C-alpha positions in Angstrom: 9.3 12.3 19.8 7.4 14.9 21.8 10.1 17.5 21.0 10.0 16.4 17.3 6.3 17.0 17.2 6.6 20.4 18.8 9.3 21.4 16.3 7.1 20.3 13.4 4.1 22.2 14.6 6.1 25.3 15.3 7.6 25.3 11.7 4.1 25.0 10.3 2.9 28.0 12.5 6.0 29.9 11.5 5.4 29.4 7.9 1.7 30.5 8.1 2.5 33.4 10.4 5.4 34.6 8.2 3.1 34.6 5.2 0.3 36.4 7.1 2.7 39.1 8.4 4.2 39.6 4.9 0.7 40.1 3.5 -0.5 42.8 6.1 2.6 44.9 6.8 3.8 47.6 4.4 7.6 47.7 4.2 9.2 51.1 4.6 10.4 51.0 1.0 6.8 50.6 -0.2 5.4 53.4 2.1 8.2 55.8 0.8 7.6 54.9 -2.7 3.8 55.5 -2.4 4.1 58.7 -0.5 7.1 60.4 -2.1 7.5 58.6 -5.4 6.6 60.1 -8.8 3.8 58.5 -10.7 5.4 56.6 -13.5 5.6 52.9 -14.6 7.6 51.9 -11.6 5.0 53.5 -9.4 2.4 51.2 -11.0 4.3 48.1 -9.7 4.2 49.6 -6.1 0.4 50.1 -6.5 0.0 46.6 -7.5 1.7 45.5 -4.3 -0.4 48.0 -2.2 -3.5 46.7 -3.9 -2.8 43.1 -3.0 -2.3 44.1 0.6 -5.5 46.1 0.7 -7.5 43.3 -0.9 -6.1 40.8 1.7 -7.0 43.1 4.6 -10.5 43.4 3.2 -11.0 39.7 2.4 -9.5 37.8 5.3 -12.4 37.7 8.0 -10.1 36.3 10.6 -8.0 39.4 10.4 -10.8 41.6 11.5 -10.9 39.9 14.9 -7.1 40.1 15.5 -5.2 42.7 17.4 -2.9 43.2 14.5 -5.7 44.5 12.4 -6.1 47.4 14.8 -2.5 48.3 14.3 -2.3 48.2 10.5 -5.9 49.4 9.6 -5.3 53.1 10.0 -1.9 53.1 8.4 -3.1 51.0 5.4 -6.1 53.4 5.0 -3.8 56.4 5.1 -1.5 54.9 2.6 -4.6 54.1 0.3 -5.8 57.7 0.5 -2.4 59.0 -0.3 -2.1 56.7 -3.4 -5.6 57.5 -4.5 -5.0 61.3 -4.2 -1.7 61.0 -6.3 -3.3 58.8 -8.9 -6.4 61.1 -9.2 -4.2 64.3 -9.6 -2.1 62.5 -12.2 -5.0 61.3 -14.4 -6.8 64.7 -14.1 -3.7 66.4 -15.3 -3.5 64.0 -18.2 -7.2 64.6 -19.1 -6.8 68.3 -18.9 -3.8 68.1 -21.3 -6.4 67.0 -23.9 -7.9 70.5 -23.9 -4.8 72.2 -25.2 -5.3 73.5 -28.8 -3.9 71.5 -31.7 -3.4 68.4 -29.5 -3.4 65.1 -31.3 -5.9 63.4 -29.1 -5.6 59.9 -30.4 -1.8 59.9 -30.1 -2.1 61.3 -26.5 -4.6 58.6 -25.6 -2.5 55.8 -27.1 1.0 56.9 -25.9 0.2 58.6 -22.7 -3.0 57.4 -21.2 -3.3 53.8 -22.2 0.0 52.8 -20.5 -1.5 54.0 -17.2 -4.8 52.2 -17.4 -3.9 50.2 -14.3 -4.4 53.6 -12.4 -8.0 53.5 -13.5 -8.4 49.9 -12.3 -6.8 50.9 -8.9 -9.3 53.8 -8.5 -12.2 51.4 -9.3 -11.2 49.0 -6.6 -9.7 51.3 -4.0 -10.8 54.9 -4.8 -14.6 54.6 -5.6 -15.1 58.0 -4.2 -12.8 59.6 -6.7 -13.6 57.4 -9.8 -16.8 59.1 -10.7 -15.0 62.5 -10.7 -12.4 61.1 -13.1 -15.3 59.9 -15.4 -17.0 63.3 -15.2 -13.9 65.2 -16.0 -13.0 63.0 -19.0 -16.6 63.1 -20.4 -16.7 66.9 -20.0 -13.3 67.4 -21.5 -13.9 65.2 -24.5 -17.4 66.5 -25.1 -16.2 70.1 -25.4 -13.1 69.2 -27.4 -15.1 67.0 -30.0 -17.9 69.7 -30.1 -15.5 72.4 -31.1 -13.6 70.1 -33.4 -16.7 69.2 -35.4 -18.0 72.7 -35.3 -14.7 74.1 -36.8 -14.6 71.2 -39.3 -18.2 71.8 -40.6 -17.4 75.5 -40.9 -14.4 74.7 -43.0 -16.4 72.2 -45.2 -19.0 74.9 -45.9 -16.5 77.0 -47.6 -15.8 74.2 -50.0 -19.4 73.7 -51.0 -20.7 74.2 -54.5 -24.0 76.1 -55.0 -26.9 73.9 -54.2 -30.1 73.4 -56.3 -32.9 75.9 -55.8 -36.7 75.6 -56.3 -36.1 77.1 -59.8 -34.3 73.9 -60.8 -37.4 71.7 -60.6 -38.8 70.0 -63.7 -40.7 72.6 -65.8 -40.4 75.4 -63.2 -38.7 77.8 -65.6 -37.6 77.1 -69.1 -34.7 79.5 -68.9 -33.2 78.0 -65.8 -33.7 74.4 -67.2 -32.1 75.5 -70.4 -28.9 76.4 -68.6 -28.6 72.7 -67.7 -28.0 71.9 -71.4 -25.1 74.1 -71.8 -22.8 71.5 -70.3 -19.5 73.1 -70.8 -20.5 76.4 -69.2 -22.6 74.8 -66.5 -20.2 72.0 -65.4 -17.6 74.6 -64.4 -20.0 76.1 -61.9 -21.6 72.9 -60.4 -22.6 69.3 -61.2 -25.9 68.9 -63.0 -28.7 68.2 -60.5 -30.4 65.8 -63.0 -27.5 63.7 -64.2 -25.6 61.4 -62.0 -22.4 61.3 -64.1 -19.2 61.1 -62.1 -21.0 61.9 -58.8 -21.6 58.1 -58.4 -17.8 57.8 -57.8 -18.4 59.1 -54.3 -19.9 55.6 -53.4 -16.6 53.9 -54.5 -14.7 56.4 -52.3 -16.9 56.2 -49.3 -14.1 54.7 -47.0 -11.5 57.1 -48.3 -10.0 59.5 -45.7 -11.9 62.7 -44.9 -11.2 65.8 -46.8 -8.5 68.2 -45.4 -10.2 71.6 -45.8 -7.1 73.9 -45.9 -5.5 71.7 -48.6 -8.7 71.9 -50.7 -9.0 75.6 -50.2 -5.4 76.1 -51.2 -6.1 74.3 -54.4 -9.4 76.2 -54.9 -11.4 73.0 -55.0 -15.2 72.8 -54.6 -17.4 69.8 -53.9 -21.1 68.9 -54.3 -22.7 68.6 -50.9 -22.8 64.8 -50.8 -19.0 64.8 -50.8 -19.0 67.0 -47.8 -21.6 64.8 -46.2 -19.4 61.7 -46.7 -16.3 63.5 -45.4 -18.1 64.7 -42.3 -19.4 61.3 -41.5 -16.1 59.5 -42.3 -14.5 61.7 -39.7 -17.3 60.9 -37.3 -16.8 57.1 -37.9 -13.1 57.2 -37.4 -13.2 59.4 -34.3 -16.0 57.4 -32.7 -14.3 54.0 -33.5 -11.0 55.3 -32.0 -12.9 56.6 -29.0 -14.9 53.5 -28.5 -11.8 51.3 -28.5 -10.0 53.7 -26.1 -12.9 53.8 -23.6 -13.1 49.9 -23.8 -9.4 49.6 -23.1 -8.9 52.4 -20.6 -12.1 52.6 -18.6 -13.7 49.3 -19.6 -16.9 51.3 -20.3 -17.6 51.8 -24.0 -21.1 53.1 -23.1 -19.6 56.4 -22.2 -19.3 57.2 -25.8 -22.9 58.5 -26.1 -22.2 61.1 -23.4 -18.8 62.1 -24.9 -20.3 62.5 -28.4 -23.5 64.2 -27.3 -22.1 67.7 -28.1 -20.7 66.5 -31.5 -24.0 64.9 -32.4 -25.8 68.1 -31.6 -23.5 70.2 -33.7 -24.0 67.8 -36.7 -27.8 67.6 -36.1 -28.0 71.4 -36.2 -25.9 71.5 -39.4 -28.1 68.9 -41.2 -31.3 70.6 -40.1 -30.1 73.8 -41.5 -28.9 72.4 -44.9 -31.1 69.5 -45.8 -34.5 71.3 -45.8 -33.0 73.7 -48.4 -31.6 71.0 -50.6 -33.7 70.5 -53.8 -31.2 68.1 -55.4 -32.8 64.7 -55.2 -29.8 62.9 -56.5 -27.6 64.5 -53.8 -30.2 63.3 -51.2 -30.2 59.8 -52.6 -26.5 59.7 -52.6 -26.5 60.7 -49.0 -28.9 57.8 -48.2 -26.6 55.4 -50.0 -23.6 56.8 -48.3 -25.2 56.4 -44.9 -26.1 52.8 -45.7 -22.5 52.1 -46.7 -21.2 53.7 -43.5 -23.6 51.4 -41.5 -22.0 48.5 -43.3 -18.5 49.6 -42.5 -19.4 49.9 -38.8 -21.0 46.5 -38.8 -17.8 45.1 -40.5 -15.7 46.7 -37.7 -18.1 45.2 -35.1 -18.5 48.6 -33.4 -22.2 49.3 -32.9 -21.7 52.8 -31.3 -23.3 54.7 -34.3 -26.2 52.5 -35.1 -28.9 54.8 -33.4 -27.2 57.9 -35.0 -27.3 56.5 -38.5 -30.9 55.3 -38.1 -31.8 58.9 -37.1 -30.0 60.3 -40.1 -31.9 57.9 -42.4 -35.2 59.0 -40.8 -34.3 62.6 -41.5 -33.1 62.1 -45.1 -36.0 60.0 -46.6 -38.6 62.7 -45.9 -36.4 65.4 -47.4 -36.0 63.2 -50.5 -39.8 62.5 -50.7 -40.5 66.2 -50.4 -38.2 67.1 -53.4 -39.8 64.3 -55.5 -43.3 65.6 -54.5 -42.2 69.1 -55.6 -41.0 67.8 -58.9 -44.4 66.1 -59.4 -46.4 69.1 -58.4 -44.3 71.3 -60.7 -44.9 68.9 -63.6 -48.6 69.0 -63.0 -48.8 72.7 -62.7 -46.2 73.9 -65.2 -47.3 76.2 -68.0 -47.0 74.2 -71.3 -46.9 77.5 -73.3 -43.7 78.6 -71.7 -42.0 75.1 -72.1 -43.2 74.4 -75.6 -40.8 75.0 -78.5 -41.7 74.5 -82.2 -39.2 71.7 -82.5 -39.9 68.0 -82.8 -36.5 66.9 -81.4 -36.2 65.7 -77.8 -37.3 68.5 -75.4 -34.7 69.6 -72.9 -37.0 69.1 -69.9 -37.7 65.5 -71.0 -34.0 64.9 -71.3 -33.6 66.2 -67.8 -36.2 63.8 -66.6 -34.6 60.9 -68.5 -31.2 61.5 -66.9 -32.8 62.1 -63.6 -34.8 58.8 -63.5 -31.8 56.9 -64.8 -29.6 58.3 -62.0 -32.2 57.3 -59.4 -32.6 53.9 -60.9 -28.9 53.3 -61.0 -28.6 54.3 -57.3 -31.5 52.1 -56.4 -30.1 49.0 -58.0 -27.8 48.5 -54.9 -30.2 50.0 -52.3 -33.4 48.3 -53.6 -35.9 50.5 -52.0 -39.6 50.0 -52.9 -40.4 53.5 -51.8 -38.2 54.9 -54.5 -39.7 52.6 -57.0 -43.1 54.0 -56.3 -41.8 57.5 -56.6 -40.3 56.8 -59.9 -43.5 55.3 -61.2 -45.4 58.4 -60.3 -42.7 60.5 -61.9 -42.8 58.8 -65.3 -46.6 59.0 -65.4 -46.4 62.7 -64.7 -43.7 63.2 -67.4 -45.8 61.2 -69.9 -48.7 63.6 -69.2 -46.5 66.5 -69.8 -45.3 65.0 -73.1 -48.8 64.6 -74.4 -49.7 68.2 -73.4 -46.6 69.4 -75.2 -47.4 67.3 -78.3 -50.9 68.8 -78.5 -49.3 72.2 -79.1 -48.3 70.9 -82.6 -51.1 71.5 -85.1 -50.0 68.7 -87.5 -50.8 65.1 -86.3 -47.5 63.9 -87.9 -45.5 66.5 -85.9 -47.3 65.4 -82.7 -46.4 61.7 -83.4 -42.8 62.7 -84.3 -42.3 64.7 -81.2 -43.5 61.9 -79.0 -41.4 59.3 -80.9 -38.2 61.3 -80.4 -38.9 61.8 -76.8 -39.9 58.3 -76.0 -36.9 56.9 -77.8 -34.5 59.3 -76.1 -36.0 58.3 -72.6 -35.6 54.6 -73.4 -32.1 55.1 -74.6 -31.0 57.0 -71.5 -32.8 54.5 -69.1 -31.2 51.5 -70.7 -27.8 52.9 -70.2 -28.5 52.7 -66.4 -28.5 48.9 -66.6 -31.1 46.7 -65.1 -34.0 49.1 -64.8 -37.1 46.8 -64.6 -40.6 47.7 -65.8 -40.1 51.5 -66.3 -38.8 51.5 -69.9 -41.6 48.9 -70.8 -44.1 51.6 -70.3 -42.3 54.0 -72.7 -41.7 51.1 -75.2 -45.4 50.5 -75.4 -46.0 54.2 -76.0 -43.3 54.2 -78.6 -44.9 51.2 -80.5 -48.3 52.8 -80.5 -46.9 56.2 -81.9 -44.8 54.4 -84.6 -48.0 53.1 -86.3 -49.6 56.6 -86.0 -46.5 58.3 -87.6 -46.2 55.7 -90.4 -49.9 56.4 -91.3 -49.3 60.2 -91.3 -46.0 59.8 -93.2 -47.6 57.7 -96.0 -50.8 59.9 -96.1 -48.7 62.9 -97.1 -47.8 61.1 -100.4 -50.4 58.6 -101.2 -53.6 59.8 -99.5 -56.0 58.5 -102.2 -54.3 55.2 -102.5 -54.5 54.5 -98.8 -58.2 55.6 -98.6 -59.0 53.4 -101.5 -57.3 50.3 -100.0 -58.8 50.9 -96.6 -62.2 51.2 -98.2 -61.7 48.2 -100.4 -60.4 46.1 -97.4 -63.3 47.1 -95.1 -66.1 44.6 -95.7 -68.6 46.9 -94.0 -67.5 50.0 -96.1 -70.1 51.8 -98.1 -67.6 53.6 -100.2 -68.3 51.4 -103.3 -71.8 50.7 -104.5 -70.4 47.8 -106.5 -67.1 46.3 -107.5 -64.1 48.7 -108.3 -63.8 49.7 -111.9 -60.8 50.6 -114.0 -61.8 54.3 -113.7 -61.5 53.9 -109.9 -58.0 52.5 -109.9 -56.3 53.8 -113.1 -55.4 57.3 -111.5 -54.0 55.5 -108.5 -51.8 53.1 -110.4 -50.5 55.7 -112.8 -49.7 58.1 -109.9 -47.9 55.5 -108.0 -45.9 54.4 -111.1 -44.8 58.0 -111.6 -43.8 58.9 -108.1 -43.0 55.8 -106.0 -39.2 56.1 -106.2 -39.2 59.8 -105.5 -41.5 59.2 -102.6 -39.2 56.6 -101.1 -36.3 59.1 -101.4 -38.4 61.9 -99.9 -39.4 59.6 -97.0 -35.8 58.7 -96.5 -34.7 62.4 -96.3 -37.7 63.2 -94.1 -36.7 60.5 -91.5 -33.0 61.4 -91.6 -33.7 65.1 -90.8 -36.6 64.3 -88.3 -35.2 61.8 -86.0 -32.5 62.5 -83.4 -31.7 58.8 -83.2 -30.9 57.6 -86.7 -31.2 53.9 -85.7 -34.7 54.4 -84.4 -35.5 56.5 -87.6 -34.4 53.9 -89.9 -36.5 51.2 -88.2 -39.5 53.5 -88.6 -38.6 54.1 -92.2 -38.5 50.3 -92.8 -41.9 50.1 -91.1 -43.3 52.8 -93.3 -41.9 51.3 -96.5 -43.2 47.9 -95.5 -46.6 49.4 -94.9 -46.5 51.1 -98.3 -45.7 47.8 -99.9 -48.7 46.2 -98.2 -51.0 49.0 -99.4 -49.7 48.7 -103.0 -49.9 44.9 -102.9 -53.5 45.3 -101.9 -54.1 47.7 -104.7 -52.4 45.3 -107.2 -54.6 42.4 -106.1 -57.7 44.6 -106.5 -56.6 45.7 -110.0 -56.1 42.0 -111.1 -59.6 41.3 -110.0 -61.2 43.9 -112.3 -62.4 42.7 -115.7 -60.2 43.9 -118.7 -57.6 45.4 -116.3 -54.8 44.1 -118.5 -54.5 47.6 -120.0 -53.1 48.7 -116.7 -50.4 46.1 -116.5 -47.8 48.3 -118.1 -48.2 50.8 -115.2 -48.2 48.2 -112.5 -44.8 48.1 -110.6 -43.8 44.7 -109.5 -43.6 43.9 -105.8 -40.0 42.6 -106.5 -38.9 46.0 -107.9 -40.3 47.8 -104.8 -38.7 45.3 -102.4 -35.4 45.7 -104.2 -35.6 49.5 -103.9 -36.5 49.3 -100.2 -33.5 47.0 -99.5 -31.3 49.6 -101.0 -32.2 52.1 -98.3 -31.6 49.3 -95.7 -28.1 48.8 -97.1 -27.4 52.5 -97.0 -28.1 52.6 -93.4 
């Protein structure tokens, strides 16, 4: 029994001792592989074994008091130093290979570096003195590579840029320069209109499309408005930063390094924006860039990669003051413009007002999705200023009818353009009220051209406080009016119809105004007829009185022709 107990105890001791010895000794094959072996995928397996032994030596507190620790400590440390040196040289060589021109960095990261990510983990655990040097080398390399990459890309994009708007393209700054905007066929070949959104809004649908390839665009002689270049630059930034963020997370386990790596690229882009944006006088371009930035933020949020949040906030903070500056310049130009140079002896819509209408509709259309109150306030100031300019231009016409006609054509054009933009809120309501007030003025002026005496008589008769009559109207007062109307009323209706057709740019609006004028004429004549019936012995005028039915029938004929 005693011998059996001793045997059992010795087997237990042998089991524990064998395991202990296996953990602390480095077999000759492992030593040879670590010292002489080439760093490859098999070398990673040897490093894993070495790492376990190094951890065991460091964790087992009983080992520190044993004699065997003194034997293996120096050998294990030398083996660790050799492994760390080989791993360090290998990774540094891989990192420096990223500096070679025309290197596909992402492919090299994925195919060459990521499969050796255990080497970084080994250095973190057993080569802490070398790990910071690895980080510094990678950060320095990628910072320089990306800085040059974005600098070259921006230079290539600048060669694709269309001419930007200048201070001469502000509202009312120069009639000749603004006049060019109306020559659509000639102008559109050179650059997009800075006042009309048109197809430029398509950039928001293509915001996540691949970045432009400059040499292909140059080969095809393509040119782009600046917002397209802005989108392309930031699309490249997004894709590059996302790829780098995921690589840093997988390889180093430290995604926060991205800000140091992109410091140079951010500086290059910032310098470019600070050079371009202060000289951009195209408010639509600036608003498109604000919308593009917003969509890029949404894309990054959807990808759940927050690495560019602070950058996009900074871009937004830079874009909004530039946009506000251009809007303020438009407002100032509208207030200070010389009406004499802008005025044309033509009652049709003014080209400057058409530019404003297209401009406002473009901004409203962009703001539907963005929903910014600051832009709403800017638009409200803008339409007040343009209304003031309209009134000043209208005052240059000597005839009140021409003044009203000019305002009607322009207000109608503004409303039509704004309504095409969709849900546009309270802005057109302002112009609709202006339109209604000027319709009544125009109708009065139009009727006064043909039946001045009749209108004066009816107004005087209807006015209870009027002193035009010392007593009741007599046949002598109304007979010339009745006879004159009977002779000319059909010809007047025809003349009014022709006048409206030639005077109004929007025939639909013109015909509505013609209906209002004819209805008002019918009211005036009805009042005259009632007055005649109340005069004693007025039956002698009955043969000259035109029935209301006949006039209504004739008016309906013009409605049918429309």
